[in-house]
C-alpha positions as CSV (number, residue, x, y, z in Angstrom):
1,X,56.8,-53.8,-44.1
2,X,57.6,-55.9,-47.2
3,X,59.7,-54.1,-49.9
4,X,58.9,-55.4,-53.5
5,X,61.7,-57.3,-55.0
6,X,61.5,-55.2,-58.0
7,X,63.3,-52.3,-56.1
8,X,66.2,-54.5,-54.8
9,X,68.7,-53.3,-57.3
10,X,68.1,-49.7,-56.9
11,X,66.9,-49.0,-53.2
12,X,68.9,-48.3,-50.2
13,X,70.0,-51.1,-48.0
14,X,67.6,-52.3,-45.2
15,X,68.9,-52.4,-41.7
16,X,69.3,-56.3,-41.8
17,X,71.6,-55.9,-44.9
18,X,73.9,-53.3,-43.0
19,X,76.3,-55.8,-41.4
20,X,77.3,-57.4,-44.7
21,X,77.6,-54.0,-46.3
22,X,79.9,-52.9,-43.3
23,X,82.1,-56.1,-44.0
24,X,82.3,-55.4,-47.7
25,X,83.3,-51.9,-47.1
26,X,85.9,-52.5,-44.3
27,X,87.5,-55.2,-46.5
28,X,88.0,-52.6,-49.4
29,X,91.5,-51.4,-49.5
30,X,90.4,-47.9,-50.9
31,X,87.7,-47.4,-48.4
32,X,90.0,-48.0,-45.5
33,X,92.4,-45.5,-47.0
34,X,89.6,-42.8,-47.2
35,X,89.0,-43.6,-43.6
36,X,92.4,-42.9,-42.6
37,X,92.3,-39.8,-44.6
38,X,88.9,-38.5,-42.7
39,X,89.9,-39.8,-39.3
40,X,93.9,-39.3,-39.1
41,X,95.2,-41.2,-35.9
42,X,92.1,-43.1,-35.2
43,X,92.5,-46.9,-35.3
44,X,90.7,-48.6,-38.2
45,X,89.4,-51.1,-35.6
46,X,87.8,-48.6,-33.5
47,X,86.0,-47.1,-36.6
48,X,84.9,-50.4,-37.5
49,X,83.6,-51.3,-34.2
50,X,81.6,-47.8,-34.1
51,X,80.2,-48.7,-37.6
52,X,78.9,-52.1,-36.6
53,X,77.0,-50.5,-33.8
54,X,75.0,-48.6,-36.1
55,X,71.7,-50.7,-36.5
56,X,70.0,-48.4,-39.0
57,X,70.8,-46.3,-41.9
58,X,69.6,-43.2,-39.9
59,X,72.0,-44.2,-37.0
60,X,74.9,-44.5,-39.4
61,X,74.2,-40.9,-40.8
62,X,73.9,-39.4,-37.2
63,X,77.1,-41.3,-36.0
64,X,79.4,-40.7,-39.2
65,X,77.9,-38.3,-41.8
66,X,76.5,-35.5,-39.2
67,X,79.6,-35.3,-37.2
68,X,81.9,-35.3,-40.2
69,X,79.6,-32.4,-41.8
70,X,79.8,-30.5,-38.7
71,X,83.6,-30.6,-38.6
72,X,83.8,-29.9,-42.3
73,X,81.7,-26.7,-42.2
74,X,83.8,-25.2,-39.6
75,X,86.7,-25.4,-42.1
76,X,84.9,-24.6,-45.3
77,X,82.0,-22.2,-44.5
78,X,81.1,-19.2,-42.8
79,X,77.7,-20.7,-41.7
80,X,74.9,-23.0,-43.0
81,X,71.3,-22.8,-42.2
82,X,67.8,-23.6,-43.6
83,X,64.5,-21.8,-43.5
84,X,61.8,-24.5,-43.0
85,X,59.1,-22.0,-41.8
86,X,56.9,-23.0,-44.9
87,X,56.8,-26.7,-44.3
88,X,55.6,-29.0,-41.5
89,X,58.6,-31.0,-39.8
90,X,56.0,-33.7,-38.8
91,X,55.4,-34.4,-42.5
92,X,57.2,-36.1,-45.4
93,X,58.1,-34.4,-48.7
94,X,59.9,-34.8,-52.0
95,X,62.5,-31.8,-52.0
96,X,63.2,-30.9,-55.6
97,X,66.2,-28.5,-55.6
98,X,68.8,-26.7,-57.8
99,X,71.9,-28.8,-58.1
100,X,75.4,-27.2,-57.3
101,X,77.5,-29.8,-55.6
102,X,77.6,-33.6,-56.4
103,X,77.7,-34.6,-52.8
104,X,76.9,-31.8,-50.6
105,X,73.5,-30.5,-51.9
106,X,71.9,-33.7,-50.5
107,X,74.3,-34.3,-47.6
108,X,73.9,-31.1,-46.0
109,X,70.1,-31.4,-46.4
110,X,70.2,-34.5,-44.4
111,X,72.0,-32.5,-41.5
112,X,69.7,-29.6,-42.0
113,X,66.6,-31.7,-41.7
114,X,67.8,-33.1,-38.3
115,X,68.6,-29.7,-37.1
116,X,65.2,-28.4,-38.1
117,X,63.4,-31.2,-36.2
118,X,62.7,-33.7,-38.6
119,X,62.7,-37.3,-37.2
120,X,64.3,-38.6,-40.3
121,X,66.6,-37.4,-43.0
122,X,65.9,-38.1,-46.7
123,X,66.4,-40.9,-49.3
124,X,68.8,-39.4,-52.2
125,X,68.4,-40.0,-56.0
126,X,71.9,-40.6,-57.4
127,X,73.0,-41.3,-60.9
128,X,74.8,-44.6,-61.4
129,X,77.3,-42.8,-63.5
130,X,78.8,-41.8,-60.0
131,X,78.9,-45.2,-58.8
132,X,81.4,-47.0,-60.8
133,X,83.4,-48.1,-57.8
134,X,81.7,-51.1,-55.8
135,X,82.5,-49.6,-52.2
136,X,81.0,-46.1,-53.4
137,X,78.0,-48.2,-54.5
138,X,77.7,-49.9,-51.2
139,X,78.4,-46.6,-49.1
140,X,75.8,-44.6,-50.8
141,X,73.1,-47.3,-50.2
142,X,74.2,-47.5,-46.6
143,X,73.5,-43.5,-46.6
144,X,70.0,-43.8,-47.7
145,X,70.5,-43.2,-51.7
146,X,68.6,-44.9,-54.3
147,X,70.1,-45.3,-57.7
148,X,69.1,-43.5,-60.9
149,X,69.8,-45.9,-63.8
150,X,71.1,-44.2,-67.0
151,X,72.6,-44.8,-70.3
152,X,70.2,-47.7,-71.0
153,X,68.5,-48.7,-74.4
154,X,65.3,-46.9,-74.7
155,X,62.9,-49.7,-73.8
156,X,65.0,-50.5,-70.6
157,X,65.2,-46.9,-69.8
158,X,61.3,-46.6,-69.9
159,X,61.1,-49.6,-67.6
160,X,63.8,-48.1,-65.3
161,X,62.1,-44.7,-65.0
162,X,58.7,-46.3,-64.0
163,X,60.6,-48.5,-61.3
164,X,62.3,-45.4,-60.0
165,X,59.0,-43.4,-59.9
166,X,57.3,-46.4,-58.2
167,X,60.1,-46.6,-55.8
168,X,59.9,-42.8,-54.8
169,X,56.2,-43.2,-54.2
170,X,56.7,-46.3,-52.2
171,X,59.4,-44.3,-50.1
172,X,57.0,-41.6,-49.2
173,X,53.8,-43.5,-48.8
174,X,55.0,-46.8,-47.1
175,X,58.5,-46.1,-45.7
176,X,57.6,-42.6,-44.4
177,X,60.8,-41.3,-45.7
178,X,61.5,-37.7,-47.2
179,X,63.1,-37.9,-50.7
180,X,65.5,-35.6,-52.4
181,X,66.0,-35.2,-56.3
182,X,67.8,-32.6,-58.3
183,X,65.5,-30.6,-60.8
184,X,67.4,-31.8,-63.7
185,X,70.0,-34.4,-64.7
186,X,73.5,-33.1,-63.7
187,X,74.4,-29.8,-62.2
188,X,73.6,-26.6,-64.1
189,X,77.1,-25.3,-65.1
190,X,75.9,-21.8,-65.5
191,X,73.5,-21.8,-62.6
192,X,70.7,-20.9,-64.7
193,X,68.5,-23.3,-62.7
194,X,65.5,-24.9,-64.8
195,X,63.4,-27.8,-63.9
196,X,63.4,-30.4,-66.6
197,X,59.8,-31.4,-67.3
198,X,61.1,-34.8,-68.0
199,X,62.0,-35.2,-64.3
200,X,58.1,-34.4,-63.6
201,X,57.0,-36.9,-66.1
202,X,59.2,-39.6,-64.7
203,X,57.9,-39.0,-61.2
204,X,54.2,-39.0,-62.4
205,X,54.9,-42.7,-63.7
206,X,54.3,-43.9,-60.1
207,X,51.3,-43.5,-58.1
208,X,47.8,-43.6,-59.1
209,X,45.2,-41.3,-60.6
210,X,45.8,-38.3,-62.9
211,X,49.2,-36.8,-63.4
212,X,48.5,-33.9,-61.1
213,X,47.2,-36.5,-58.4
214,X,50.5,-38.7,-58.8
215,X,52.6,-35.6,-58.4
216,X,50.6,-34.7,-55.4
217,X,51.2,-37.9,-53.7
218,X,55.0,-37.0,-53.6
219,X,54.3,-33.9,-51.6
220,X,56.9,-32.0,-53.7
221,X,58.7,-29.0,-52.0
222,X,60.8,-26.6,-54.2
223,X,64.3,-26.2,-52.4
224,X,66.6,-23.3,-53.3
225,X,70.3,-24.0,-52.3
226,X,72.4,-20.9,-52.3
227,X,76.4,-21.3,-51.9
228,X,78.1,-17.9,-51.7
229,X,81.2,-19.5,-53.5
230,X,81.3,-22.6,-55.5
231,X,84.6,-24.3,-55.3
232,X,83.9,-26.3,-58.5
233,X,83.2,-23.1,-60.5
234,X,86.7,-23.4,-62.4
235,X,86.1,-27.1,-63.1
236,X,82.7,-26.2,-64.7
237,X,84.2,-23.4,-66.7
238,X,87.0,-25.8,-68.0
239,X,84.3,-28.4,-68.8
240,X,82.2,-25.8,-70.7
241,X,85.1,-24.9,-72.8
242,X,86.0,-28.6,-73.6
243,X,82.4,-29.0,-74.6
244,X,82.7,-26.0,-76.9
245,X,85.9,-27.1,-78.5
246,X,85.6,-30.8,-78.9
247,X,82.5,-32.2,-80.7
248,X,82.3,-35.5,-79.0
249,X,83.6,-34.5,-75.7
250,X,83.4,-36.9,-72.8
251,X,84.5,-36.6,-69.2
252,X,87.6,-38.6,-68.3
253,X,87.0,-41.3,-65.6
254,X,88.5,-39.3,-62.8
255,X,86.5,-36.0,-63.5
256,X,83.6,-36.8,-61.4
257,X,85.7,-38.0,-58.6
258,X,87.9,-34.8,-58.7
259,X,84.6,-32.6,-58.7
260,X,83.4,-34.5,-55.7
261,X,86.7,-34.0,-53.8
262,X,86.9,-30.4,-54.7
263,X,83.3,-29.7,-54.0
264,X,83.4,-31.3,-50.5
265,X,87.0,-29.7,-49.4
266,X,86.9,-26.5,-51.2
267,X,85.7,-23.0,-49.5
268,X,82.0,-22.2,-49.9
269,X,81.6,-19.2,-47.7
270,X,77.9,-18.8,-46.5
271,X,75.3,-21.5,-47.3
272,X,71.7,-21.3,-47.2
273,X,68.8,-23.6,-47.9
274,X,65.2,-22.4,-48.2
275,X,62.1,-24.4,-48.5
276,X,59.4,-23.0,-50.5
277,X,55.5,-24.1,-49.7
278,X,54.7,-27.6,-50.7
279,X,53.1,-27.4,-54.2
280,X,50.0,-29.6,-53.3
281,X,47.7,-26.8,-53.4
282,X,49.2,-25.4,-56.7
283,X,48.6,-28.7,-58.3
284,X,44.9,-28.5,-57.5
285,X,44.8,-25.2,-59.6
286,X,46.3,-27.0,-62.8
287,X,45.0,-30.3,-62.5
288,X,42.6,-30.1,-65.5
289,X,45.3,-29.1,-67.9
290,X,46.4,-31.2,-70.7
291,X,49.1,-33.4,-69.8
292,X,51.8,-31.8,-72.0
293,X,51.0,-28.3,-70.6
294,X,50.9,-29.5,-67.1
295,X,54.4,-30.8,-66.7
296,X,55.7,-27.3,-68.2
297,X,53.5,-25.2,-65.9
298,X,54.6,-27.2,-62.9
299,X,58.3,-27.1,-63.8
300,X,58.0,-23.1,-64.4
301,X,56.2,-22.9,-60.8
302,X,59.2,-24.9,-59.1
303,X,61.7,-22.5,-61.0
304,X,59.8,-19.5,-59.8
305,X,59.9,-20.8,-56.2
306,X,63.5,-21.6,-56.3
307,X,64.6,-18.3,-57.9
308,X,62.3,-16.4,-55.3
309,X,64.1,-18.0,-52.4
310,X,67.8,-17.9,-53.5
311,X,69.7,-16.1,-50.9
312,X,72.0,-13.5,-52.8
313,X,75.4,-12.6,-51.7
314,X,77.7,-9.6,-52.9
315,X,79.4,-12.1,-55.3
316,X,76.3,-12.6,-57.3
317,X,75.7,-8.6,-57.7
318,X,79.5,-8.0,-58.5
319,X,79.4,-10.7,-61.1
320,X,76.3,-9.3,-62.9
321,X,77.7,-5.7,-62.9
322,X,81.1,-7.0,-64.2
323,X,79.2,-8.9,-66.9
324,X,77.1,-6.0,-67.9
325,X,79.9,-3.4,-67.5
326,X,77.8,-1.3,-65.0
327,X,77.4,-0.2,-61.4
328,X,73.7,-0.9,-61.5
329,X,73.7,-3.0,-58.3
330,X,76.7,-1.3,-56.5
331,X,74.4,-0.6,-53.5
332,X,74.4,-4.3,-52.8
333,X,78.3,-4.7,-52.2
334,X,81.3,-2.6,-50.9
335,X,84.6,-2.0,-52.4
336,X,86.2,-4.6,-50.1
337,X,83.5,-7.1,-51.5
338,X,84.6,-6.3,-55.0
339,X,88.4,-6.5,-54.4
340,X,87.8,-9.9,-52.6
341,X,85.7,-11.3,-55.3
342,X,88.1,-10.0,-58.0
343,X,91.0,-11.8,-56.2
344,X,88.9,-14.9,-56.0
345,X,88.1,-15.0,-59.6
346,X,91.7,-14.7,-60.7
347,X,92.9,-17.4,-58.4
348,X,90.0,-20.0,-59.6
349,X,90.8,-19.0,-63.2
350,X,94.6,-19.8,-62.5
351,X,93.7,-23.5,-61.6
352,X,92.3,-24.1,-64.9
353,X,94.6,-26.6,-66.6
354,X,93.9,-26.5,-70.3
355,X,96.4,-26.8,-73.0
356,X,94.8,-23.6,-74.8
357,X,92.6,-21.7,-72.3
358,X,90.4,-19.3,-73.8
359,X,90.8,-16.6,-70.9
360,X,88.1,-14.4,-71.9
361,X,85.5,-17.2,-72.5
362,X,86.3,-18.9,-69.1
363,X,86.2,-15.6,-67.3
364,X,82.9,-14.9,-68.9
365,X,81.6,-18.3,-67.9
366,X,82.5,-17.9,-64.2
367,X,80.9,-14.5,-64.0
368,X,77.8,-16.0,-65.4
369,X,77.6,-18.8,-62.9
370,X,77.6,-16.3,-60.1
371,X,75.4,-13.6,-61.9
372,X,72.4,-15.9,-63.1
373,X,70.8,-16.3,-59.7
374,X,70.7,-12.7,-59.2
375,X,69.5,-12.2,-62.7
376,X,66.8,-14.8,-62.4
377,X,65.7,-13.4,-59.0
378,X,65.5,-9.8,-60.5
379,X,63.6,-10.9,-63.6
380,X,61.1,-12.6,-61.1
381,X,60.7,-9.7,-58.9
382,X,60.2,-7.2,-61.9
383,X,57.1,-9.2,-63.0
């Protein structure tokens, strides 16, 4: 299979490119320090030898990423599973999910796809804003990530979006890979998960035929990701106050790295992934809609599937009741659950390092993060 040169700057590395990528990584001082942190007491030479034995990206994922995630989940989670009953593990899909954690949303999906019986993992859409360090850029491309170019002038952005869409279609149709992409650019800081129609418009820039036919060629599966606790909740609340208080707020260079570290190493409680049915049949029912309406309709359908398939935890209902000053959902949690959540909330709020923290605002923002999944599912079930 020949991969068009147009994709060279954004696609994952091919197997023949891995040895050089390994050499660059192992020559990078910061990457070697990360290895020493992840594998204390293991000689760097042993890790390097094991890395060079990985002939494909999938072998690298199974050798390093899968085992790392297995060990990590024992420390930071009470369990992690995925419901794949609505999909066929012999087929390939574009998983469109809500976005909670910068690294783990897609990393855990890879592990769970293997556990479910898929013969491959997925290629991961990752924004180039997270790839300022050369070794990180190399590592994610070894790990089957393809790059979403951002902050380009309008004309270049249009061309980059078309190339990205064409690559996604190529990955599904020619490479026989799964693909993962978040339903929106960046994480929903308030957990009110909504698909951006612009993401779907971009995806329809590749393929052939009508917009509905182009989306159908990607075999989109809405994927609901539910974490009982979000270790980055206090960082998200902090950023929300900063954006409120500072008109031209921009994240500091180290903010994304801190979010990645906190998200990976922080406690998450129970984790559940849920695949909705592939939307191919739904697309047949809206194929004749005007283009403008079509993308809004498909986005709303994906949202409904994600909201329907959340796994809700006591924390979600406790937060909703606390926000609304009621006990309307007290049948969904115990006094012990509430006491634990209240203690957890206070502990997370205490981590926020702002010069002038607005305690009431920060508390309300954090409660909203946990309440919105329950709120959205309840609204859907009432229809």
